[in-house]
C-alpha positions in Angstrom: 48.5 31.9 2.4 49.9 29.8 -0.5 47.6 28.3 -3.1 49.9 25.6 -4.4 48.4 22.8 -6.2 48.0 19.3 -4.5 47.2 16.1 -6.2 48.7 12.8 -5.5 47.5 9.2 -5.7 47.1 7.0 -2.7 47.1 3.3 -3.6 45.4 1.6 -0.8 44.2 -1.5 -2.7 46.2 -3.9 -0.5 45.2 -2.2 2.7 41.5 -2.4 1.7 41.6 -6.0 0.7 40.1 -5.3 -2.7 40.9 -7.4 -5.8 43.4 -5.7 -8.1 41.1 -5.8 -11.1 38.2 -4.1 -9.4 37.5 -0.9 -11.3 38.7 2.2 -9.3 39.5 0.0 -6.4 41.9 1.4 -4.0 43.1 4.3 -6.2 42.3 7.5 -4.4 43.6 10.9 -5.3 44.2 13.5 -2.5 43.6 16.9 -4.0 42.2 20.3 -3.3 38.5 20.6 -3.7 37.0 22.2 -6.8 33.8 24.1 -7.2 32.4 21.2 -9.3 32.8 19.0 -6.2 30.1 20.8 -4.2 27.2 18.5 -4.9 29.3 15.4 -4.3 30.7 17.0 -1.1 27.2 17.6 0.1 26.3 13.9 -0.6 29.4 12.8 1.3 28.8 15.1 4.2 25.1 13.8 4.5 26.3 10.1 4.2 28.8 10.5 7.0 27.3 13.1 9.4 23.6 12.5 8.6 21.5 14.8 10.7 24.4 17.1 11.6 25.6 17.5 8.1 26.3 21.0 6.8 23.5 22.6 4.8 24.3 23.0 1.1 24.4 26.8 1.3 27.0 26.6 4.2 29.2 24.2 2.4 29.1 26.6 -0.6 30.1 29.5 1.6 32.8 27.5 3.4 34.3 26.5 0.0 34.2 30.2 -1.1 36.1 31.2 2.1 38.4 28.3 2.6 39.0 26.5 -0.7 42.7 26.5 -0.1 42.2 24.4 3.1 39.5 22.0 1.8 41.1 18.7 0.7 39.2 15.7 -0.7 39.9 12.1 -1.4 38.6 11.5 -5.0 38.0 7.9 -6.1 37.7 9.0 -9.7 35.0 10.7 -11.9 34.3 13.0 -8.9 33.3 10.3 -6.4 34.5 11.6 -3.2 35.4 9.3 -0.2 36.6 11.8 2.3 37.5 15.4 3.1 39.1 17.7 5.6 38.2 21.4 6.0 40.2 23.9 8.1 39.0 27.5 8.6 41.7 30.0 9.4 41.7 33.4 11.0 43.7 36.2 9.5 44.7 38.1 12.6 45.8 35.7 15.3 47.2 32.7 13.3 44.7 30.2 14.6 42.7 27.6 12.7 39.8 25.2 13.4 39.4 21.8 11.7 35.7 22.1 10.8 35.3 18.7 9.3 37.1 15.4 8.8 35.4 12.5 7.3 36.0 9.3 5.5 33.2 7.1 4.2 32.6 4.0 6.4 33.8 1.5 3.7 37.3 3.4 3.6 37.9 3.8 7.3 40.7 2.2 9.4 43.2 2.4 6.5 45.1 5.6 7.3 43.0 7.9 5.1 41.9 10.2 7.9 45.5 10.5 9.0 46.6 11.2 5.4 44.0 14.0 5.2 45.0 15.5 8.6 48.8 15.2 7.9 48.4 17.1 4.7 46.1 19.8 6.1 48.4 20.3 9.0 51.4 20.7 6.8 49.5 23.3 4.8 48.6 25.2 7.9 52.1 25.1 9.1 53.4 26.4 5.8 50.8 29.2 6.0 52.1 30.4 9.4 49.2 29.0 11.5 50.4 28.6 15.1 47.4 26.8 16.7 44.9 24.4 15.5 41.7 23.5 17.3 39.0 20.9 16.7 35.9 19.4 18.5 35.2 15.8 18.7 32.2 13.9 20.1 33.5 12.6 23.4 32.5 8.9 22.7 34.3 8.9 19.3 37.3 6.9 20.6 38.8 6.3 17.1 38.8 10.0 16.2 40.2 10.9 19.6 43.0 8.4 19.2 43.8 9.7 15.8 44.0 13.3 16.9 46.1 12.5 20.0 48.5 10.5 17.8 48.9 13.6 15.8 49.8 15.7 18.9 46.4 17.2 19.7 45.8 17.6 23.5 42.6 18.5 25.4 42.2 22.2 25.8 41.9 23.4 29.4 40.0 23.8 31.6 38.1 20.6 32.3 40.1 18.3 30.0 38.6 20.0 27.0 35.0 18.8 27.7 32.4 21.3 26.9 28.8 20.4 28.0 26.1 21.3 25.5 28.6 22.8 23.1 26.3 22.4 20.1 23.1 22.5 22.1 21.4 20.4 24.8 23.0 17.0 25.1 25.5 17.7 22.4 28.8 17.6 24.4 32.1 18.0 22.6 35.8 17.7 23.6 38.0 20.5 22.3 41.5 19.5 21.3 44.3 21.8 20.5 47.6 21.5 18.7 50.5 24.0 18.7 52.3 24.1 15.3 56.0 24.7 16.0 58.5 25.8 13.4 56.4 28.2 11.4 58.0 30.4 8.8 
């Protein structure tokens, strides 16, 4: 795997309809997560995922294991507005997207797509052949995003797995083949 640096600004001021003079408005930096981001990453995960947010100890361990595939949207001074996390396996060149989130006030402006596009490019460069993820079946916006990126339901059963995360917590599993590796 490569550990190349990533940091670039996303100027979404016009898309978000915020005034140009608003401090920090619209200026987001897409970058690799840092260890110092962990408390803010925990806050963000709790804000977005609430009762199903990752516990702090697990976020810590996920960072330790997959820091090269943990990207964040930084609004400045460490204030995070989104992240994507991919976990990869060493042996069979598979990866799972374990988390994608954007704060509610920043949604519907292409930021989730930006995060996914960058992580998929990194996974492709690292020789990953297949990427999977789970999504709540009623989350139409997320399903449309993933399908527009080429993800398709994993068979059998159109990817639907009843009680995947426990009773009443169904998920749809989507899969993407990454052609053109290496």
